[in-house]
C-alpha positions in Angstrom: 118.3 12.9 164.1 114.5 10.7 165.4 112.4 10.3 161.7 109.3 12.5 163.3 111.3 15.1 163.1 112.7 14.7 159.7 109.1 13.7 158.6 107.3 17.2 160.4 110.4 19.1 158.3 109.2 18.2 155.0 105.4 18.2 155.8 106.2 21.9 156.9 107.8 22.5 153.3 105.8 23.8 150.5 105.1 21.4 147.2 103.0 22.1 144.9 100.1 20.9 145.6 100.7 21.4 149.1 101.0 25.7 148.8 97.7 26.2 150.7 98.7 24.6 153.3 102.0 26.2 153.7 100.5 29.2 153.4 98.2 28.3 156.3 101.3 27.0 158.8 103.2 31.0 157.5 100.2 33.1 158.6 100.0 31.0 161.7 103.5 31.5 162.4 103.2 35.2 161.7 100.0 35.1 164.0 102.6 33.7 167.1 105.0 36.2 166.2 102.8 39.4 165.9 101.1 38.1 169.0 104.5 37.7 171.4 105.6 40.9 170.0 102.7 42.7 171.0 102.6 41.1 174.5 106.5 41.7 175.3 106.4 45.4 173.9 103.2 46.2 176.5 104.9 44.8 179.4 108.0 46.1 178.8 106.3 49.6 178.9 103.9 48.7 181.5 107.0 47.3 183.5 108.4 51.0 182.8 105.4 52.8 184.1 105.6 50.7 187.2 108.9 51.4 187.9 108.9 54.8 187.3 106.0 55.9 189.6 107.6 53.6 192.1 110.5 55.8 192.0 108.7 58.9 191.3 106.8 58.4 194.5 109.5 57.1 196.3 111.5 60.3 195.6 110.2 61.9 198.5 108.1 58.9 200.3 110.5 57.0 203.0 111.2 53.3 202.5 109.8 53.4 205.6 108.0 55.5 208.5 108.6 54.7 212.2 106.2 57.0 213.7 105.6 58.5 217.0 102.2 57.4 218.5 102.2 59.1 222.1 104.1 61.9 224.0 107.8 62.6 222.9 109.8 59.9 223.9 112.9 60.3 225.2 114.7 57.5 223.5 114.8 58.8 219.9 118.1 59.4 219.6 118.7 55.5 220.9 116.3 54.0 218.5 117.8 56.0 215.5 121.2 55.0 216.1 120.0 51.2 217.1 118.2 51.8 213.2 120.9 53.1 211.6 123.0 50.1 212.4 120.8 47.8 210.8 122.1 45.7 207.5 120.7 47.3 204.5 119.5 51.0 206.2 121.5 54.0 204.5 119.9 56.3 206.2 117.7 57.6 209.3 116.5 61.0 210.0 114.1 62.5 212.0 110.7 64.3 210.9 107.8 66.3 211.4 105.0 66.6 209.5 101.8 68.6 209.1 98.7 69.8 207.1 99.5 73.9 207.0 98.1 76.5 204.6 100.2 78.9 202.8 99.5 82.3 202.0 101.8 84.5 199.6 101.8 88.5 200.2 101.6 91.6 197.9 104.1 94.3 198.1 101.9 96.1 200.6 101.9 93.3 203.4 98.9 92.3 202.5 98.0 88.6 202.1 97.7 87.4 198.5 97.2 83.7 197.1 96.2 80.9 199.6 96.9 77.3 198.8 97.0 74.4 200.7 100.0 72.0 201.8 102.2 69.7 203.4 105.2 71.1 205.8 108.0 68.8 206.2 110.3 69.7 208.9 113.5 68.0 208.3 117.7 67.8 209.0 119.0 69.2 205.6 123.0 68.6 206.2 123.9 65.5 205.3 120.5 64.0 205.4 120.9 60.9 202.8 117.1 60.6 202.7 117.0 63.9 201.4 119.0 62.5 198.1 116.4 62.9 195.8 115.0 66.0 197.1 118.4 67.6 196.0 118.7 66.0 193.0 115.3 67.2 191.8 116.0 71.2 193.2 115.9 73.6 189.9 116.8 76.3 192.4 118.4 76.7 195.9 119.9 74.0 197.8 119.3 72.3 200.5 121.5 74.0 202.5 118.7 77.4 202.8 117.0 75.7 205.0 119.6 75.7 207.9 120.3 79.6 207.7 118.0 82.8 208.5 118.0 85.0 205.4 117.7 88.6 205.3 114.6 89.6 203.4 112.7 93.2 203.4 108.9 93.1 204.5 105.6 95.5 204.5 104.3 95.5 208.1 101.6 98.1 208.3 102.4 100.0 205.6 106.0 100.1 206.4 109.3 97.9 204.9 111.3 96.4 207.7 114.1 94.5 207.6 113.9 91.2 209.0 115.5 87.6 209.4 113.8 85.0 208.1 114.5 81.1 207.9 114.4 79.7 204.4 111.9 77.0 202.7 112.1 74.8 199.5 108.9 74.6 198.0 107.2 73.0 194.4 107.2 74.6 191.4 103.4 74.3 191.1 102.7 75.9 194.4 105.3 78.2 193.4 103.4 79.2 190.5 99.5 78.7 192.5 100.5 81.1 195.1 102.6 83.2 192.6 105.7 82.7 194.1 109.5 83.8 193.1 113.0 83.2 194.5 113.4 84.8 197.6 110.1 86.3 198.3 108.2 85.6 201.8 105.6 83.7 202.4 103.4 82.9 205.4 102.7 79.5 206.9 99.7 79.0 209.1 98.7 76.2 211.5 95.3 74.9 210.1 94.9 73.5 214.0 95.0 76.9 215.4 92.1 78.7 214.1 89.2 77.2 215.8 86.9 78.9 217.7 88.4 80.0 220.8 91.5 78.6 220.5 93.6 82.1 220.4 95.5 83.8 218.0 96.8 81.7 215.0 99.9 80.1 215.1 101.9 81.3 212.2 105.2 81.8 210.6 107.1 83.5 208.0 109.7 81.9 205.5 111.4 83.5 202.9 111.2 80.9 199.6 115.2 79.6 199.4 114.6 76.8 196.6 112.2 75.2 193.7 112.1 71.8 193.6 110.4 69.5 190.4 109.8 65.7 190.8 107.2 65.5 188.1 104.8 64.3 190.5 102.0 67.3 190.9 100.5 65.6 194.4 104.3 66.5 195.1 104.9 69.9 193.5 101.8 71.5 194.2 101.7 70.6 198.6 105.1 69.9 199.7 106.8 72.8 201.9 110.1 71.3 203.0 111.4 73.7 206.3 114.1 73.0 208.4 113.6 70.4 211.9 113.9 73.2 214.5 111.7 76.0 212.3 108.8 73.3 211.5 108.8 72.5 215.3 108.4 75.8 216.9 105.2 76.5 214.7 103.7 72.8 214.8 104.6 71.6 218.2 100.8 71.7 219.6 99.4 70.4 216.7 97.4 67.5 216.8 97.5 66.5 213.1 101.3 66.7 213.8 103.5 63.6 212.9 106.5 62.9 214.1 109.4 60.2 214.0 112.4 58.7 212.1 112.3 58.6 208.4 114.6 55.7 206.9 115.9 54.8 203.2 117.0 51.3 202.7 119.9 49.8 200.0 116.8 47.4 198.9 113.7 48.6 198.0 112.2 44.9 198.3 114.0 44.7 201.2 112.4 47.8 202.7 109.1 44.9 204.9 111.7 42.7 206.5 114.0 45.4 207.9 110.5 47.5 208.9 109.3 44.5 210.9 112.4 44.2 212.6 112.4 47.7 213.4 109.3 47.1 215.0 110.0 44.1 216.8 112.6 46.6 219.5 111.1 50.0 218.7 108.2 49.5 221.3 104.6 50.0 221.8 105.0 53.7 221.7 105.5 54.1 217.7 103.8 52.5 214.1 106.4 51.0 211.9 105.0 51.4 208.4 107.1 50.5 204.9 106.6 51.9 201.6 104.3 48.7 200.5 101.8 49.7 203.3 102.0 53.0 202.8 101.0 52.7 198.8 99.4 49.5 199.3 96.4 50.1 197.3 97.9 52.0 194.1 100.4 49.3 193.5 98.1 46.5 193.5 95.9 48.2 190.9 99.0 48.7 189.2 100.2 44.4 189.4 96.2 44.1 188.6 96.7 46.2 185.6 99.4 45.0 184.2 98.4 41.0 184.8 95.2 41.9 182.5 96.9 43.8 180.2 98.9 40.2 180.0 95.8 38.1 179.8 93.7 40.3 176.9 96.7 40.1 174.8 98.0 36.6 175.1 94.4 36.1 172.9 96.0 37.2 170.1 98.7 33.9 170.4 95.8 32.2 171.6 94.1 32.8 168.2 97.9 32.3 166.2 97.3 29.1 167.9 93.9 28.1 166.8 95.2 29.2 163.0 98.0 25.7 164.4 95.5 23.5 164.9 93.7 24.5 161.5 96.8 23.7 159.1 97.8 20.9 160.8 94.3 19.6 160.8 94.7 19.6 157.1 98.2 18.6 157.1 96.2 15.7 158.8 94.2 14.7 156.1 96.1 15.7 153.2 98.7 13.0 154.4 96.2 9.9 155.5 97.8 8.0 152.9 101.7 8.2 154.3 100.4 8.0 157.7 98.8 4.9 156.7 101.5 3.7 154.8 104.0 4.6 157.7 101.6 2.9 160.5 101.2 -0.5 157.7 105.6 -0.4 157.9 106.0 -0.7 162.0 105.9 2.8 162.4 104.1 3.3 166.5 100.8 5.8 167.3 102.8 7.5 169.3 105.5 8.6 166.7 102.7 10.1 164.3 101.7 11.9 167.2 105.0 12.8 167.9 105.2 14.4 163.9 102.7 16.5 164.8 103.2 17.9 167.8 106.7 18.6 166.2 105.2 20.6 163.6 103.3 22.6 165.7 106.4 23.0 168.1 108.1 24.3 165.5 105.6 26.8 164.1 105.5 27.9 168.1 109.2 28.2 169.0 109.6 29.8 165.4 107.2 32.6 165.6 107.8 32.8 169.4 111.5 33.4 168.9 110.9 35.9 166.3 108.4 37.8 168.7 110.3 37.7 171.6 113.4 39.3 169.1 111.3 42.0 167.6 110.2 43.1 170.6 113.3 42.9 172.6 114.4 45.4 169.8 111.8 47.1 169.5 111.6 48.4 173.4 114.9 48.7 173.7 114.5 51.5 171.0 111.8 53.0 172.2 113.4 53.3 175.8 116.6 54.2 174.2 115.3 56.8 172.0 112.6 57.7 173.3 110.6 57.0 170.2 107.3 57.9 171.8 106.3 60.9 173.4 104.1 62.4 176.0 102.2 65.2 176.8 104.6 66.7 180.0 101.8 68.8 181.2 99.0 65.6 181.1 101.4 62.6 182.3 104.5 62.2 184.7 106.6 61.6 181.9 107.7 63.3 179.0 108.1 59.8 177.0 107.5 56.6 177.2 109.5 54.5 179.5 110.3 51.3 179.4 112.2 48.2 181.7 113.5 45.2 180.0 113.0 42.9 182.4 114.0 39.4 181.8 111.0 37.2 183.6 108.7 38.9 181.5 110.2 37.9 178.2 110.5 34.4 179.7 106.6 34.5 180.7 105.6 35.1 177.4 108.2 32.9 175.9 106.8 29.9 177.8 103.3 30.7 177.6 103.0 30.7 173.9 104.7 27.7 173.3 102.6 26.1 175.8 99.2 27.2 174.0 101.2 25.7 170.7 101.4 23.0 172.1 98.2 23.1 173.3 96.5 23.4 169.8 98.9 21.2 167.9 97.5 18.1 170.3 93.6 17.4 168.7 95.3 17.2 165.4 97.8 14.8 166.8 95.5 12.7 168.6 93.8 12.7 165.3 96.5 11.6 163.7 97.5 8.8 165.7 93.8 7.6 166.0 93.9 6.7 162.1 93.5 3.5 161.4 96.1 1.8 158.5 93.4 -0.8 157.3 90.4 2.0 156.8 92.4 4.8 155.1 94.2 1.7 152.6 91.5 0.0 151.6 89.7 2.7 150.1 93.0 3.6 148.7 
């Protein structure tokens, strides 16, 4: 081992007349540990919230949307088959969507509560794009969309037996409309309510299932029906969105696959992936995470200043020893290396302790759900945590660099000491 490291280790050990300096070194070490600990835990929690929000958004939004921009194209089936053959694509399905009004009915057949929503017409049978919808169902099943359901409705005060298509709605929307499983509901196309547009287009459905995603935006607005039933209601709706929704195996491969689809889809289609549809939200989350990183890094910076103070005091205490080593032939660079090694030891030691404690704490918070949140105010009932190696490495590297930069000034001051001037007055 080089003598610089041996001397640096000796200077860090406490002796009776140097206990104050050693105490400051311990405080600096603890400061780095606390800063790194806080930074790693916060980044793990922020990553957890970011990933949880992304998964919830994509549970009902396709990874890639291929939307028609013109009149119905005859080659939609051929395009669907071509997209399904692309590497990385796990599912392709047609869809239609538009804004609608949902109306519940009373036992006498009169209109009850009214709420706006989004009607999505889908193919329920063997649809890989609806995997997340199937997982979030709290009642009913996707098969309810494909078959008619016998139900009794009241028309002009008289009960009547009819068969209605099924619909799956969010639990929040069901609560707002006062609907239970098996209740009829009326869906109206708002575009047909304009002046001079004639009779409004409406269609009755029966509630065949509820889903709960934890996203109020979805739970309070989405209405899933069979593709053929939705098309019958929204055929002439100018707000109608139709096309193909694509699900891919790797979320982050969606932009590249989307560009490939746009290359052969033609001018009659607009292709957008999930990063474009939610660009503002994910950019804000990324900026917020980076801001937290910079703010909490200030804690480590404060600890680095403590290291500066510690090493400056060590240099002042060791002036005579530094002069003797220089007189015995030690190079100026070796003197600087001693104090850089001290700063590195404090920085690496504090960083290692902080990263280890942060990893254990983050793992425990995620594993045992130690921090609970009110489910009615947040999307989750416990703080989500995601452990990414990159986060821990980034924190460790930044902390060590700050500590080394803090040790640079005392090292240069020790390097510049003149042995002649020091020994002259000793």
